PDB file of N, CA, C, O and CB in Angstrom:
ATOM      1  N   UNK A   1     111.857  88.758 114.019  1.00  0.00           N
ATOM      2  CA  UNK A   1     112.259  88.319 112.699  1.00  0.00           C
ATOM      3  C   UNK A   1     113.627  87.667 112.817  1.00  0.00           C
ATOM      4  O   UNK A   1     114.526  88.177 113.486  1.00  0.00           O
ATOM      5  CB  UNK A   1     112.280  89.503 111.689  1.00  0.00           C
ATOM      6  N   UNK A   2     113.761  86.540 112.160  1.00  0.00           N
ATOM      7  CA  UNK A   2     115.021  85.806 112.180  1.00  0.00           C
ATOM      8  C   UNK A   2     115.528  85.623 110.751  1.00  0.00           C
ATOM      9  O   UNK A   2     114.761  85.730 109.795  1.00  0.00           O
ATOM     10  CB  UNK A   2     114.849  84.433 112.881  1.00  0.00           C
ATOM     11  N   UNK A   3     116.813  85.350 110.615  1.00  0.00           N
ATOM     12  CA  UNK A   3     117.378  85.076 109.299  1.00  0.00           C
ATOM     13  C   UNK A   3     116.612  83.929 108.666  1.00  0.00           C
ATOM     14  O   UNK A   3     116.404  82.887 109.287  1.00  0.00           O
ATOM     15  CB  UNK A   3     118.892  84.745 109.393  1.00  0.00           C
ATOM     16  N   UNK A   4     116.194  84.132 107.423  1.00  0.00           N
ATOM     17  CA  UNK A   4     115.475  83.097 106.703  1.00  0.00           C
ATOM     18  C   UNK A   4     113.961  83.196 106.809  1.00  0.00           C
ATOM     19  O   UNK A   4     113.249  82.497 106.087  1.00  0.00           O
ATOM     20  CB  UNK A   4     115.906  81.775 107.192  1.00  0.00           C
ATOM     21  N   UNK A   5     113.448  84.059 107.702  1.00  0.00           N
ATOM     22  CA  UNK A   5     112.001  84.236 107.800  1.00  0.00           C
ATOM     23  C   UNK A   5     111.467  84.833 106.499  1.00  0.00           C
ATOM     24  O   UNK A   5     112.137  85.639 105.853  1.00  0.00           O
ATOM     25  CB  UNK A   5     111.637  85.142 109.007  1.00  0.00           C
ATOM     26  N   UNK A   6     110.261  84.431 106.127  1.00  0.00           N
ATOM     27  CA  UNK A   6     109.598  84.969 104.942  1.00  0.00           C
ATOM     28  C   UNK A   6     108.720  86.133 105.386  1.00  0.00           C
ATOM     29  O   UNK A   6     107.971  86.018 106.356  1.00  0.00           O
ATOM     30  CB  UNK A   6     108.754  83.867 104.204  1.00  0.00           C
ATOM     31  N   UNK A   7     108.814  87.245 104.678  1.00  0.00           N
ATOM     32  CA  UNK A   7     107.992  88.417 105.005  1.00  0.00           C
ATOM     33  C   UNK A   7     106.969  88.648 103.902  1.00  0.00           C
ATOM     34  O   UNK A   7     107.174  88.255 102.754  1.00  0.00           O
ATOM     35  CB  UNK A   7     108.877  89.681 105.198  1.00  0.00           C
ATOM     36  N   UNK A   8     105.866  89.290 104.266  1.00  0.00           N
ATOM     37  CA  UNK A   8     104.853  89.630 103.286  1.00  0.00           C
ATOM     38  C   UNK A   8     105.331  90.809 102.451  1.00  0.00           C
ATOM     39  O   UNK A   8     106.143  91.617 102.903  1.00  0.00           O
ATOM     40  CB  UNK A   8     103.511  89.951 103.972  1.00  0.00           C
ATOM     41  N   UNK A   9     104.821  90.898 101.235  1.00  0.00           N
ATOM     42  CA  UNK A   9     105.166  92.014 100.364  1.00  0.00           C
ATOM     43  C   UNK A   9     104.674  93.311 100.995  1.00  0.00           C
ATOM     44  O   UNK A   9     103.620  93.339 101.631  1.00  0.00           O
ATOM     45  CB  UNK A   9     104.559  91.823  98.948  1.00  0.00           C
ATOM     46  N   UNK A  10     105.436  94.377 100.819  1.00  0.00           N
ATOM     47  CA  UNK A  10     105.016  95.695 101.287  1.00  0.00           C
ATOM     48  C   UNK A  10     105.519  96.737 100.312  1.00  0.00           C
ATOM     49  O   UNK A  10     106.371  96.461  99.469  1.00  0.00           O
ATOM     50  CB  UNK A  10     105.540  95.980 102.721  1.00  0.00           C
ATOM     51  N   UNK A  11     104.983  97.931 100.437  1.00  0.00           N
ATOM     52  CA  UNK A  11     105.423  99.020  99.571  1.00  0.00           C
ATOM     53  C   UNK A  11     105.870 100.199 100.422  1.00  0.00           C
ATOM     54  O   UNK A  11     105.453 100.348 101.571  1.00  0.00           O
ATOM     55  CB  UNK A  11     104.296  99.444  98.600  1.00  0.00           C
ATOM     56  N   UNK A  12     106.727 101.037  99.838  1.00  0.00           N
ATOM     57  CA  UNK A  12     107.222 102.240 100.497  1.00  0.00           C
ATOM     58  C   UNK A  12     107.624 103.235  99.413  1.00  0.00           C
ATOM     59  O   UNK A  12     107.727 102.888  98.236  1.00  0.00           O
ATOM     60  CB  UNK A  12     108.428 101.918 101.450  1.00  0.00           C
ATOM     61  N   UNK A  13     107.844 104.460  99.827  1.00  0.00           N
ATOM     62  CA  UNK A  13     108.284 105.479  98.882  1.00  0.00           C
ATOM     63  C   UNK A  13     109.803 105.496  98.819  1.00  0.00           C
ATOM     64  O   UNK A  13     110.472 105.406  99.848  1.00  0.00           O
ATOM     65  CB  UNK A  13     107.742 106.869  99.276  1.00  0.00           C
ATOM     66  N   UNK A  14     110.348 105.610  97.613  1.00  0.00           N
ATOM     67  CA  UNK A  14     111.800 105.686  97.455  1.00  0.00           C
ATOM     68  C   UNK A  14     112.254 107.141  97.607  1.00  0.00           C
ATOM     69  O   UNK A  14     111.455 108.022  97.923  1.00  0.00           O
ATOM     70  CB  UNK A  14     112.239 105.113  96.072  1.00  0.00           C
ATOM     71  N   UNK A  15     113.538 107.375  97.380  1.00  0.00           N
ATOM     72  CA  UNK A  15     114.114 108.707  97.548  1.00  0.00           C
ATOM     73  C   UNK A  15     113.533 109.735  96.581  1.00  0.00           C
ATOM     74  O   UNK A  15     113.708 110.938  96.774  1.00  0.00           O
ATOM     75  CB  UNK A  15     115.606 108.640  97.371  1.00  0.00           C
ATOM     76  N   UNK A  16     112.848 109.269  95.547  1.00  0.00           N
ATOM     77  CA  UNK A  16     112.223 110.168  94.573  1.00  0.00           C
ATOM     78  C   UNK A  16     110.722 110.325  94.813  1.00  0.00           C
ATOM     79  O   UNK A  16     110.029 110.989  94.041  1.00  0.00           O
ATOM     80  CB  UNK A  16     112.465 109.655  93.160  1.00  0.00           C
ATOM     81  N   UNK A  17     110.225 109.708  95.889  1.00  0.00           N
ATOM     82  CA  UNK A  17     108.812 109.796  96.204  1.00  0.00           C
ATOM     83  C   UNK A  17     107.939 108.839  95.422  1.00  0.00           C
ATOM     84  O   UNK A  17     106.714 108.955  95.449  1.00  0.00           O
ATOM     85  CB  UNK A  17     108.345 111.168  95.972  1.00  0.00           C
ATOM     86  N   UNK A  18     108.556 107.886  94.721  1.00  0.00           N
ATOM     87  CA  UNK A  18     107.797 106.911  93.935  1.00  0.00           C
ATOM     88  C   UNK A  18     107.633 105.628  94.732  1.00  0.00           C
ATOM     89  O   UNK A  18     108.539 105.207  95.451  1.00  0.00           O
ATOM     90  CB  UNK A  18     108.496 106.623  92.584  1.00  0.00           C
ATOM     91  N   UNK A  19     106.455 105.010  94.594  1.00  0.00           N
ATOM     92  CA  UNK A  19     106.171 103.781  95.325  1.00  0.00           C
ATOM     93  C   UNK A  19     106.930 102.599  94.726  1.00  0.00           C
ATOM     94  O   UNK A  19     106.938 102.399  93.512  1.00  0.00           O
ATOM     95  CB  UNK A  19     104.667 103.498  95.325  1.00  0.00           C
ATOM     96  N   UNK A  20     107.562 101.830  95.592  1.00  0.00           N
ATOM     97  CA  UNK A  20     108.235 100.591  95.189  1.00  0.00           C
ATOM     98  C   UNK A  20     107.749  99.484  96.108  1.00  0.00           C
ATOM     99  O   UNK A  20     107.358  99.740  97.247  1.00  0.00           O
ATOM    100  CB  UNK A  20     109.804 100.732  95.247  1.00  0.00           C
ATOM    101  N   UNK A  21     107.775  98.251  95.611  1.00  0.00           N
ATOM    102  CA  UNK A  21     107.367  97.113  96.429  1.00  0.00           C
ATOM    103  C   UNK A  21     108.555  96.192  96.662  1.00  0.00           C
ATOM    104  O   UNK A  21     109.528  96.202  95.908  1.00  0.00           O
ATOM    105  CB  UNK A  21     106.210  96.344  95.761  1.00  0.00           C
ATOM    106  N   UNK A  22     108.458  95.411  97.702  1.00  0.00           N
ATOM    107  CA  UNK A  22     109.503  94.443  98.012  1.00  0.00           C
ATOM    108  C   UNK A  22     109.692  93.469  96.855  1.00  0.00           C
ATOM    109  O   UNK A  22     110.823  93.151  96.487  1.00  0.00           O
ATOM    110  CB  UNK A  22     109.167  93.681  99.298  1.00  0.00           C
ATOM    111  N   UNK A  23     108.589  92.996  96.282  1.00  0.00           N
ATOM    112  CA  UNK A  23     108.665  92.048  95.166  1.00  0.00           C
ATOM    113  C   UNK A  23     109.446  92.649  93.994  1.00  0.00           C
ATOM    114  O   UNK A  23     110.270  91.968  93.384  1.00  0.00           O
ATOM    115  CB  UNK A  23     107.247  91.641  94.708  1.00  0.00           C
ATOM    116  N   UNK A  24     109.189  93.922  93.679  1.00  0.00           N
ATOM    117  CA  UNK A  24     109.902  94.581  92.578  1.00  0.00           C
ATOM    118  C   UNK A  24     111.396  94.682  92.861  1.00  0.00           C
ATOM    119  O   UNK A  24     112.213  94.460  91.967  1.00  0.00           O
ATOM    120  CB  UNK A  24     109.325  95.977  92.332  1.00  0.00           C
ATOM    121  N   UNK A  25     111.756  95.014  94.089  1.00  0.00           N
ATOM    122  CA  UNK A  25     113.168  95.167  94.437  1.00  0.00           C
ATOM    123  C   UNK A  25     113.908  93.834  94.416  1.00  0.00           C
ATOM    124  O   UNK A  25     115.038  93.757  93.934  1.00  0.00           O
ATOM    125  CB  UNK A  25     113.301  95.807  95.810  1.00  0.00           C
ATOM    126  N   UNK A  26     113.280  92.794  94.933  1.00  0.00           N
ATOM    127  CA  UNK A  26     113.904  91.463  94.944  1.00  0.00           C
ATOM    128  C   UNK A  26     114.110  90.961  93.517  1.00  0.00           C
ATOM    129  O   UNK A  26     115.099  90.284  93.238  1.00  0.00           O
ATOM    130  CB  UNK A  26     113.036  90.458  95.746  1.00  0.00           C
ATOM    131  N   UNK A  27     113.194  91.283  92.619  1.00  0.00           N
ATOM    132  CA  UNK A  27     113.281  90.815  91.236  1.00  0.00           C
ATOM    133  C   UNK A  27     114.484  91.389  90.497  1.00  0.00           C
ATOM    134  O   UNK A  27     114.947  90.799  89.521  1.00  0.00           O
ATOM    135  CB  UNK A  27     112.017  91.172  90.494  1.00  0.00           C
ATOM    136  N   UNK A  28     114.997  92.536  90.953  1.00  0.00           N
ATOM    137  CA  UNK A  28     116.102  93.174  90.241  1.00  0.00           C
ATOM    138  C   UNK A  28     117.471  92.785  90.773  1.00  0.00           C
ATOM    139  O   UNK A  28     118.482  93.205  90.209  1.00  0.00           O
ATOM    140  CB  UNK A  28     115.953  94.657  90.307  1.00  0.00           C
ATOM    141  N   UNK A  29     117.536  91.997  91.841  1.00  0.00           N
ATOM    142  CA  UNK A  29     118.836  91.549  92.325  1.00  0.00           C
ATOM    143  C   UNK A  29     118.884  91.448  93.834  1.00  0.00           C
ATOM    144  O   UNK A  29     117.846  91.517  94.492  1.00  0.00           O
ATOM    145  CB  UNK A  29     119.914  92.479  91.849  1.00  0.00           C
ATOM    146  N   UNK A  30     120.079  91.284  94.395  1.00  0.00           N
ATOM    147  CA  UNK A  30     120.222  91.165  95.848  1.00  0.00           C
ATOM    148  C   UNK A  30     119.653  92.403  96.551  1.00  0.00           C
ATOM    149  O   UNK A  30     119.673  93.510  96.013  1.00  0.00           O
ATOM    150  CB  UNK A  30     121.708  90.967  96.230  1.00  0.00           C
ATOM    151  N   UNK A  31     119.151  92.184  97.757  1.00  0.00           N
ATOM    152  CA  UNK A  31     118.505  93.262  98.503  1.00  0.00           C
ATOM    153  C   UNK A  31     118.890  93.166  99.965  1.00  0.00           C
ATOM    154  O   UNK A  31     118.880  92.080 100.545  1.00  0.00           O
ATOM    155  CB  UNK A  31     116.969  93.208  98.343  1.00  0.00           C
ATOM    156  N   UNK A  32     119.229  94.295 100.563  1.00  0.00           N
ATOM    157  CA  UNK A  32     119.487  94.380 101.997  1.00  0.00           C
ATOM    158  C   UNK A  32     118.486  95.362 102.580  1.00  0.00           C
ATOM    159  O   UNK A  32     118.397  96.505 102.131  1.00  0.00           O
ATOM    160  CB  UNK A  32     120.967  94.822 102.300  1.00  0.00           C
ATOM    161  N   UNK A  33     117.733  94.919 103.578  1.00  0.00           N
ATOM    162  CA  UNK A  33     116.805  95.809 104.280  1.00  0.00           C
ATOM    163  C   UNK A  33     117.414  96.173 105.613  1.00  0.00           C
ATOM    164  O   UNK A  33     117.924  95.316 106.334  1.00  0.00           O
ATOM    165  CB  UNK A  33     115.406  95.147 104.471  1.00  0.00           C
ATOM    166  N   UNK A  34     117.358  97.450 105.934  1.00  0.00           N
ATOM    167  CA  UNK A  34     117.898  97.924 107.201  1.00  0.00           C
ATOM    168  C   UNK A  34     116.804  98.695 107.918  1.00  0.00           C
ATOM    169  O   UNK A  34     116.264  99.659 107.376  1.00  0.00           O
ATOM    170  CB  UNK A  34     119.167  98.811 106.989  1.00  0.00           C
ATOM    171  N   UNK A  35     116.482  98.285 109.108  1.00  0.00           N
ATOM    172  CA  UNK A  35     115.472  98.967 109.908  1.00  0.00           C
ATOM    173  C   UNK A  35     116.146  99.613 111.101  1.00  0.00           C
ATOM    174  O   UNK A  35     117.042  99.023 111.704  1.00  0.00           O
ATOM    175  CB  UNK A  35     114.361  97.987 110.367  1.00  0.00           C
ATOM    176  N   UNK A  36     115.728 100.811 111.445  1.00  0.00           N
ATOM    177  CA  UNK A  36     116.268 101.481 112.607  1.00  0.00           C
ATOM    178  C   UNK A  36     115.135 102.152 113.352  1.00  0.00           C
ATOM    179  O   UNK A  36     114.062 102.389 112.797  1.00  0.00           O
ATOM    180  CB  UNK A  36     117.351 102.502 112.210  1.00  0.00           C
ATOM    181  N   UNK A  37     115.385 102.455 114.614  1.00  0.00           N
ATOM    182  CA  UNK A  37     114.341 103.050 115.438  1.00  0.00           C
ATOM    183  C   UNK A  37     114.120 104.501 115.046  1.00  0.00           C
ATOM    184  O   UNK A  37     115.018 105.157 114.519  1.00  0.00           O
ATOM    185  CB  UNK A  37     114.700 102.948 116.923  1.00  0.00           C
ATOM    186  N   UNK A  38     112.926 104.993 115.306  1.00  0.00           N
ATOM    187  CA  UNK A  38     112.594 106.379 115.026  1.00  0.00           C
ATOM    188  C   UNK A  38     113.451 107.285 115.904  1.00  0.00           C
ATOM    189  O   UNK A  38     113.720 106.955 117.059  1.00  0.00           O
ATOM    190  CB  UNK A  38     111.084 106.647 115.260  1.00  0.00           C
ATOM    191  N   UNK A  39     113.877 108.414 115.369  1.00  0.00           N
ATOM    192  CA  UNK A  39     114.716 109.355 116.121  1.00  0.00           C
ATOM    193  C   UNK A  39     114.016 109.821 117.390  1.00  0.00           C
ATOM    194  O   UNK A  39     112.800 110.010 117.420  1.00  0.00           O
ATOM    195  CB  UNK A  39     115.078 110.564 115.250  1.00  0.00           C
ATOM    196  N   UNK A  40     114.807 110.000 118.425  1.00  0.00           N
ATOM    197  CA  UNK A  40     114.359 110.539 119.705  1.00  0.00           C
ATOM    198  C   UNK A  40     113.308 109.657 120.379  1.00  0.00           C
ATOM    199  O   UNK A  40     112.405 110.163 121.046  1.00  0.00           O
ATOM    200  CB  UNK A  40     113.803 111.930 119.507  1.00  0.00           C
ATOM    201  N   UNK A  41     113.426 108.344 120.206  1.00  0.00           N
ATOM    202  CA  UNK A  41     112.557 107.415 120.916  1.00  0.00           C
ATOM    203  C   UNK A  41     113.435 106.463 121.720  1.00  0.00           C
ATOM    204  O   UNK A  41     114.573 106.196 121.334  1.00  0.00           O
ATOM    205  CB  UNK A  41     111.629 106.632 119.928  1.00  0.00           C
ATOM    206  N   UNK A  42     112.923 105.955 122.823  1.00  0.00           N
ATOM    207  CA  UNK A  42     113.735 105.003 123.595  1.00  0.00           C
ATOM    208  C   UNK A  42     113.887 103.701 122.815  1.00  0.00           C
ATOM    209  O   UNK A  42     112.992 103.304 122.068  1.00  0.00           O
ATOM    210  CB  UNK A  42     113.094 104.729 124.987  1.00  0.00           C
ATOM    211  N   UNK A  43     114.995 103.062 122.990  1.00  0.00           N
ATOM    212  CA  UNK A  43     115.104 101.784 122.329  1.00  0.00           C
ATOM    213  C   UNK A  43     116.459 101.434 121.951  1.00  0.00           C
ATOM    214  O   UNK A  43     116.685 100.368 121.379  1.00  0.00           O
ATOM    215  CB  UNK A  43     114.286 101.745 121.170  1.00  0.00           C
TER     216      UNK A  43
END
């Protein structure tokens, strides 16, 4: 993934266990996505 790449919509659970989608989050304002590796895995 590079800066400016377009990603497909996806959903995930928020801190309250409620489903949110990328489209919903982008609609409410600026968004920063941060991905990190799973704990205790090489990488």
